[in-house]
matplotlib code that plots the C-alpha trace (Angstrom):
import matplotlib.pyplot as plt

x = [-0.1, 1.1, 1.6, 3.2, 1.5, 4.0, 3.6, 5.0, 2.0, -0.6, -1.5, -1.9, -4.3, -6.2, -6.3, -7.9, -10.4, -11.2, -12.0, -14.0, -16.3, -16.6, -17.6, -20.2, -21.7, -22.1, -23.6, -25.9, -29.3, -29.9, -26.2, -24.2, -21.6, -20.5, -19.7, -17.8, -15.9, -15.0, -13.3, -11.6, -10.0, -9.0, -7.5, -5.6, -4.2, -3.1, -1.5, 0.7, 2.3, 2.5, 5.6, 7.4, 6.4, 7.6, 11.1, 11.8, 12.3, 16.2, 15.9, 13.2, 13.6, 13.3, 10.0, 8.8, 9.6, 7.9, 4.9, 4.6, 4.6, 1.7, -0.5, -0.1, -1.2, -4.0, -5.3, -4.9, -7.2, -9.9, -9.7, -8.8, -10.0, -13.3, -14.6, -14.5, -16.8, -19.3, -19.3, -20.0, -23.2, -24.1, -24.4, -26.2, -28.9, -29.1, -29.1, -32.4, -30.8, -30.9, -34.5, -35.3, -33.5, -35.4, -38.9, -38.5, -40.7, -37.6, -36.1, -33.6, -32.0, -32.2, -30.6, -27.9, -26.7, -27.0, -24.8, -22.2, -21.9, -21.5, -18.8, -16.8, -17.1, -15.7, -13.1, -11.9, -11.5, -9.8, -7.3, -6.6, -5.8, -3.6, -1.7, -1.1, 0.1, 2.3, 3.8, 4.8, 6.1, 8.5, 9.8, 13.3, 13.5, 12.8, 15.3, 18.0, 17.0, 17.1, 20.6, 21.6, 20.0, 19.3, 15.6, 12.4, 9.4, 5.9, 4.5, 1.2, -0.9, -0.6, -4.1, -3.8, -4.3, -8.2, -7.9, -7.6, -9.3, -12.9, -13.1, -12.5, -15.3, -17.7, -16.9, -17.6, -20.8, -21.6, -20.6, -22.5, -25.9, -24.4, -25.1, -22.0, -22.9, -22.6, -19.1, -17.8, -17.9, -16.4, -13.4, -13.4, -13.0, -10.2, -8.6, -8.9, -7.0, -4.6, -3.5, -2.4, -0.7, 2.6, 3.9, 6.7, 5.6, 8.3, 7.8, 7.5, 10.2, 9.7, 8.5, 6.1, 4.9, 4.3, 2.3, 0.2, -0.5, -1.5, -3.9, -5.4, -5.8, -7.3, -9.8, -10.5, -11.4, -13.5, -15.3, -16.1, -17.4, -19.7, -20.9, -21.6, -23.2, -25.1, -23.8, -25.1, -26.9]
y = [-0.1, 3.6, 6.0, 5.7, 3.6, 3.5, 5.3, 8.6, 9.4, 7.9, 11.2, 12.9, 10.4, 10.7, 14.4, 14.0, 11.5, 13.4, 16.6, 14.7, 13.6, 17.0, 18.1, 15.1, 15.9, 19.7, 19.1, 16.1, 16.5, 19.5, 20.2, 19.8, 22.9, 21.8, 18.2, 20.0, 22.0, 19.0, 17.3, 20.9, 20.9, 17.0, 17.9, 20.4, 18.4, 15.6, 18.2, 19.6, 16.3, 14.7, 16.4, 15.7, 11.9, 11.9, 13.3, 10.4, 8.1, 8.7, 6.9, 8.7, 8.9, 12.2, 10.6, 10.0, 13.8, 15.0, 12.8, 13.9, 17.7, 17.3, 15.2, 17.5, 20.7, 18.7, 17.5, 20.9, 22.3, 19.9, 20.3, 24.0, 25.3, 23.5, 22.3, 25.9, 26.8, 23.9, 25.0, 28.3, 27.5, 24.6, 27.3, 29.7, 27.3, 26.1, 29.6, 30.2, 33.1, 31.5, 30.5, 34.0, 35.6, 33.7, 34.2, 38.1, 40.0, 42.2, 39.3, 41.6, 42.6, 39.1, 37.4, 40.0, 39.4, 35.4, 36.1, 38.1, 35.2, 32.8, 35.0, 35.1, 31.4, 31.0, 33.6, 31.8, 28.4, 30.3, 32.1, 28.9, 27.0, 29.9, 29.8, 26.3, 26.1, 29.2, 27.4, 24.0, 26.0, 28.1, 25.3, 25.3, 29.0, 28.5, 25.9, 28.1, 30.9, 28.7, 27.6, 31.4, 32.8, 29.8, 31.4, 29.9, 32.0, 31.6, 34.2, 35.0, 33.6, 29.6, 28.0, 25.7, 28.6, 28.1, 25.2, 27.9, 30.9, 29.3, 27.2, 30.2, 32.1, 29.2, 28.5, 32.2, 31.8, 28.7, 30.4, 33.8, 35.1, 36.7, 35.0, 35.2, 33.6, 36.5, 37.5, 33.9, 35.2, 38.3, 36.3, 33.9, 37.0, 38.2, 34.6, 34.7, 38.0, 37.1, 33.8, 35.7, 39.0, 39.3, 39.4, 37.3, 35.5, 33.7, 30.0, 29.0, 27.2, 24.4, 26.8, 28.7, 25.1, 24.0, 27.0, 26.8, 23.0, 24.0, 26.8, 24.2, 21.7, 24.3, 25.2, 21.5, 21.2, 24.1, 23.2, 19.9, 21.3, 24.1, 21.3, 18.7, 21.1, 23.0, 26.6, 28.3, 31.1]
z = [0.0, -0.6, 2.5, 5.8, 8.5, 11.6, 14.8, 13.4, 11.7, 14.0, 16.1, 12.6, 11.4, 14.7, 14.7, 11.1, 12.4, 15.4, 13.0, 10.8, 13.7, 14.7, 11.3, 11.1, 14.5, 13.5, 10.0, 10.7, 12.4, 14.5, 14.5, 17.8, 18.0, 21.5, 20.4, 17.5, 19.8, 21.9, 18.7, 17.6, 21.0, 20.8, 17.3, 18.8, 21.5, 19.0, 16.6, 19.7, 20.0, 16.5, 15.4, 18.5, 18.3, 14.6, 15.4, 17.8, 14.9, 14.0, 10.8, 8.8, 5.3, 3.1, 2.0, 5.3, 6.2, 3.1, 3.7, 7.2, 6.4, 3.7, 5.8, 8.8, 6.4, 5.0, 8.4, 9.5, 6.9, 7.7, 11.6, 11.8, 8.8, 7.9, 11.4, 13.1, 10.1, 10.5, 14.4, 13.6, 11.3, 13.9, 16.7, 14.1, 13.7, 17.4, 19.1, 16.7, 14.8, 11.5, 11.9, 13.2, 10.2, 7.8, 9.4, 9.4, 6.9, 6.0, 4.0, 2.3, 5.3, 6.8, 3.9, 3.5, 7.2, 6.2, 2.9, 5.1, 7.7, 4.9, 3.0, 6.1, 6.3, 2.9, 3.5, 6.5, 4.7, 1.9, 4.1, 5.9, 2.7, 1.7, 4.7, 4.8, 1.2, 1.7, 4.9, 2.8, 0.0, 2.3, 4.2, 2.7, 3.3, 7.0, 7.3, 5.9, 8.1, 11.2, 10.2, 9.9, 12.8, 15.1, 15.4, 13.5, 12.7, 11.2, 8.5, 9.7, 12.5, 12.5, 11.6, 14.6, 16.7, 15.8, 18.5, 21.4, 20.2, 19.1, 22.0, 24.2, 22.5, 23.0, 26.7, 27.5, 25.6, 27.7, 30.9, 30.5, 29.6, 26.4, 23.0, 21.3, 18.0, 15.8, 17.6, 17.1, 13.1, 13.8, 15.6, 12.4, 10.2, 12.5, 12.5, 8.7, 8.2, 10.7, 8.8, 5.6, 7.3, 6.3, 10.0, 11.7, 14.6, 16.5, 16.7, 20.5, 22.3, 24.9, 27.5, 25.0, 23.9, 27.4, 28.0, 24.8, 25.6, 29.2, 28.0, 25.6, 28.5, 30.7, 28.2, 27.5, 31.5, 31.5, 28.5, 30.0, 33.2, 31.3, 29.2, 31.9, 34.5, 31.8, 33.1, 29.9, 31.3]

ax = plt.figure().add_subplot(projection="3d")
ax.plot(x, y, z, "-o")
ax.set_aspect("equal")
plt.show()
């Protein structure tokens, strides 16, 4: 069979499965944005460790490395590009905003808002894809820069930041009386722009990565508590 199937890619494959389960949960039936957020955070946790696991294998071939880079980006597009969009659309439907807009007599204004939200969603996926393609296309330049300066940078905000940003919005939504459904799309637009900004973001070191993982795990715990005990006002 073609492809790689050893332990170096298992977390990436599991992250993809997690992302797909989240998408399925948000687009079937009435849609379940909470379940989608759960799988978004799970994909983020898996993504945080997949690179470290892959690098533990000392005899990886160049093909294995290139294959790992490609599947990582493809998985990121699904988990952190498409899944956040389906979560937002599911929340729009569950909150009743979608139904309320459709029922209004001033259809022109209602549909204008819906079209705007859909455009934001499409723009988000597009910029996520561009960001990931740019990342892959400039891998050699980044390696050369790392050898010269000893510092590694991202250009633009990483797509994987979605695993921290969107769960935080939904946790606040669950824990307060404020309906942040529309604000979710505002954050989505902000993230989309940040993906393609020509700014350097220094790649976190071991301490920075540990802090990011700690934040993600904290959000995960808070989300489980909020969901389990129904703390949404």
